[in-house]
C-alpha positions in Angstrom: -21.3 72.1 45.9 -24.9 71.6 46.8 -26.0 69.1 44.0 -25.6 65.5 45.1 -23.0 63.4 43.4 -24.5 60.2 42.2 -23.3 56.6 42.4 -25.4 53.5 41.7 -24.8 49.8 41.1 -26.2 48.3 37.9 -26.2 45.2 35.8 -26.2 45.6 32.0 -26.8 49.3 32.7 -30.0 48.6 34.6 -29.9 50.0 38.1 -30.1 47.4 40.9 -32.8 47.8 43.5 -31.5 49.1 46.8 -33.0 47.8 50.1 -32.6 48.7 53.7 -29.1 49.6 54.9 -28.1 50.2 51.3 -28.0 46.4 50.6 -28.2 45.1 47.1 -28.8 41.4 46.3 -27.2 39.5 43.4 -27.0 35.9 42.1 -23.5 34.3 42.2 -21.5 34.9 39.0 -23.3 38.2 38.2 -21.1 40.9 36.6 -22.1 44.4 37.4 -21.1 48.1 36.9 -20.7 51.2 39.1 -22.7 54.1 37.6 -21.1 57.5 38.3 -22.6 60.9 37.5 -21.1 64.4 38.0 -23.7 67.1 38.0 -21.1 69.8 38.9 -19.3 72.3 36.7 -15.9 71.1 37.8 -14.0 67.8 37.5 -14.6 65.2 40.2 -12.2 62.4 41.3 -13.8 59.0 42.3 -11.7 56.6 44.4 -13.2 53.1 44.3 -13.1 50.6 47.2 -14.1 46.9 46.7 -14.6 44.6 49.7 -13.4 47.6 51.7 -10.1 47.7 49.9 -8.9 50.5 47.6 -8.6 48.9 44.1 -6.0 51.3 42.8 -3.8 54.2 43.8 -5.3 55.9 40.7 -8.8 57.3 40.6 -11.4 57.9 38.0 -11.9 61.5 36.8 -15.5 62.4 35.9 -15.9 65.5 33.8 -18.8 68.0 34.3 -22.1 66.5 33.3 -20.5 63.1 32.5 -22.0 59.8 33.3 -19.8 56.7 33.4 -20.5 53.0 33.8 -17.4 51.6 35.3 -17.4 47.8 34.8 -13.8 46.9 35.5 -10.9 47.2 38.0 -8.5 50.1 37.4 -5.3 48.1 37.2 -6.5 45.0 35.4 -9.0 44.7 32.5 -11.3 42.4 34.6 -15.0 43.1 35.1 -16.5 43.3 38.6 -18.1 39.9 39.5 -20.0 38.8 42.6 -19.3 35.3 43.7 -20.8 33.4 46.6 -19.5 30.6 49.0 -20.5 29.0 52.3 -19.1 29.8 55.8 -19.9 28.8 59.3 -22.6 30.9 60.8 -20.8 32.0 64.0 -19.3 35.2 65.4 -15.7 34.5 64.1 -16.9 33.9 60.6 -19.3 36.8 60.6 -16.4 39.1 61.7 -14.2 37.7 58.9 -16.9 38.4 56.2 -18.2 41.7 57.4 -16.6 43.6 54.5 -17.6 41.0 51.8 -19.4 42.6 48.9 -18.9 46.2 50.1 -18.6 48.9 47.4 -17.6 52.4 48.5 -17.1 55.4 46.2 -15.3 58.5 47.7 -15.5 61.7 45.7 -12.9 64.5 45.7 -13.2 68.0 44.3 -10.7 69.4 41.8 -8.2 71.8 43.4 -8.5 75.5 42.7 -5.6 78.0 42.5 -5.5 80.9 45.0 -2.8 83.6 44.5 -1.3 85.8 47.2 1.5 88.4 47.0 3.5 87.2 50.0 3.5 83.4 49.7 3.8 80.8 47.0 1.1 78.2 46.3 1.8 74.9 48.0 -0.1 71.7 47.2 -0.1 68.5 49.1 0.1 65.2 47.2 -3.0 63.0 47.2 -1.7 59.9 49.0 -3.9 58.1 51.6 -1.9 54.9 51.6 1.7 53.7 51.4 1.8 52.5 47.8 4.8 50.6 46.5 6.2 50.6 43.0 4.8 47.1 42.4 1.2 48.4 43.0 0.8 46.8 46.4 -0.4 48.7 49.4 1.0 48.5 52.9 -1.5 48.4 55.8 -0.7 48.5 59.5 -1.5 45.1 61.0 -2.4 45.4 64.7 -1.3 42.6 67.0 -4.2 40.6 68.4 -4.2 41.0 72.2 -6.8 40.5 74.9 -7.4 41.3 78.5 -7.6 38.8 81.3 -10.8 36.8 81.4 -11.6 36.6 77.7 -12.8 33.2 76.4 -11.8 32.2 72.8 -13.6 29.7 70.6 -11.3 27.7 68.4 -12.2 26.3 65.0 -13.3 23.0 66.6 -15.8 24.9 68.8 -13.8 24.2 72.0 -13.5 27.1 74.5 -10.2 28.2 75.8 -9.7 30.7 78.6 -7.1 33.5 78.7 -5.9 33.9 82.3 -3.1 36.4 81.8 -3.4 40.2 81.6 -2.3 40.4 77.9 -2.1 37.3 75.8 -2.2 36.2 72.2 -4.0 33.2 70.7 -0.7 31.3 70.7 -0.4 31.7 74.4 -3.8 30.1 75.2 -3.3 26.6 76.5 -4.8 24.0 74.2 -5.4 26.3 71.2 -4.7 24.6 67.9 -4.8 26.3 64.5 -5.2 22.9 62.8 -8.3 21.8 64.7 -11.0 20.1 62.7 -14.0 22.2 61.9 -17.2 20.8 63.4 -19.7 19.4 60.9 -22.6 20.3 63.2 -22.2 24.1 62.8 -24.8 25.9 60.8 -23.6 27.5 57.6 -24.7 30.6 55.6 -24.0 31.9 52.2 -21.8 35.0 51.7 -20.3 36.6 48.6 -17.3 38.7 47.6 -16.6 40.9 44.6 -13.9 39.2 42.5 -12.4 39.5 39.0 -14.7 38.4 36.2 -14.4 38.4 32.4 -12.3 40.7 30.2 -13.6 44.3 29.8 -13.1 46.4 26.7 -13.3 49.6 28.8 -10.1 51.8 28.3 -8.6 54.5 30.4 -6.3 57.4 29.6 -4.0 59.4 31.9 -4.8 62.9 32.9 -2.8 65.5 34.8 -5.0 67.1 37.5 -4.8 67.8 41.2 -7.6 67.1 43.7 -8.3 68.0 47.3 -7.1 65.8 50.1 -10.5 65.6 51.8 -13.6 64.0 50.3 -16.7 65.9 49.6 -19.0 62.9 49.4 -19.1 59.1 50.0 -21.6 56.5 48.7 -21.6 53.0 50.1 -23.4 49.8 49.2 -23.1 46.1 50.2 -23.9 43.3 47.8 -25.4 40.2 49.5 -26.4 36.8 48.1 -30.1 36.5 47.1 -30.4 33.8 49.8 -30.1 36.5 52.5 -32.9 38.6 51.0 -36.2 38.8 53.1 -39.0 38.1 50.7 -41.9 40.6 50.7 -45.2 40.6 48.8 -43.6 42.8 46.2 -41.1 40.0 45.5 -43.7 37.2 45.5 -46.6 37.4 43.0 -49.8 36.3 44.8 -53.2 35.8 43.2 -56.8 35.5 44.3 -57.6 31.7 44.6 -61.1 32.4 42.9 -60.5 34.7 40.0 -56.6 34.8 39.8 -56.5 38.5 40.2 -53.1 39.6 41.4 -53.0 40.7 45.1 -50.9 43.9 45.3 -51.2 44.9 48.9 -50.7 42.9 52.1 -53.6 44.8 53.7 -56.2 43.4 51.3 -58.6 41.0 53.1 -60.9 40.6 50.1 -60.3 40.4 46.4 -61.2 43.8 44.8 -62.4 42.0 41.7 -64.5 39.1 42.8 -64.9 39.7 46.6 -63.3 36.4 47.6 -62.0 36.4 51.2 -58.2 36.2 51.2 
């Protein structure tokens, strides 16, 4: 498969502008869609990750030449919505929010049948996670350990030193999980993808098998508009003399009236 599989983010079916590092900027409360297109001659399976979590054990099958605007979660009829909130601007908070707003689409090719005389065909089930009957997914949770000499910063900005070879946060003398957060810390706006309004989009079950290994992955990260670096393209500037719009940062004189800029 040489033709590129396509995935975009859109709002009201208008594609959102993509900036450096595949970042997209939205206002809080904006509902959006994931546009998917299959240019191949075979069916393609798309598995959707939101905030770096797989949203369902079921995937979306895209037929040859089909374009889909997915506006909802797979297991609930709620639309995708971007919502913002404030956090402390420090290393601990930045680590906690690093997956906020991430959208990842992983594509899998449809399985093909190969026949031999000496051996039967064996297929492996598509199952990347340990899914339970109630729809929840089990993830391994690693224990937080450190090596000697690491300094921890608590929520009240007090530093505590780990003086053993292998210690947890609970082993650090003076560490308190109920410490008061300092009001002097700078804050920043972040945003997560949450459940929005009700969607009319419907799904139907289909019996197909797909390969275990992906053929393509597309990733974006939605950020609040407050984190967007403004450029001349975002800000409309005009000549102070004749009000002609300035379209290039390199212009030193107005091309219409000659006014120095």
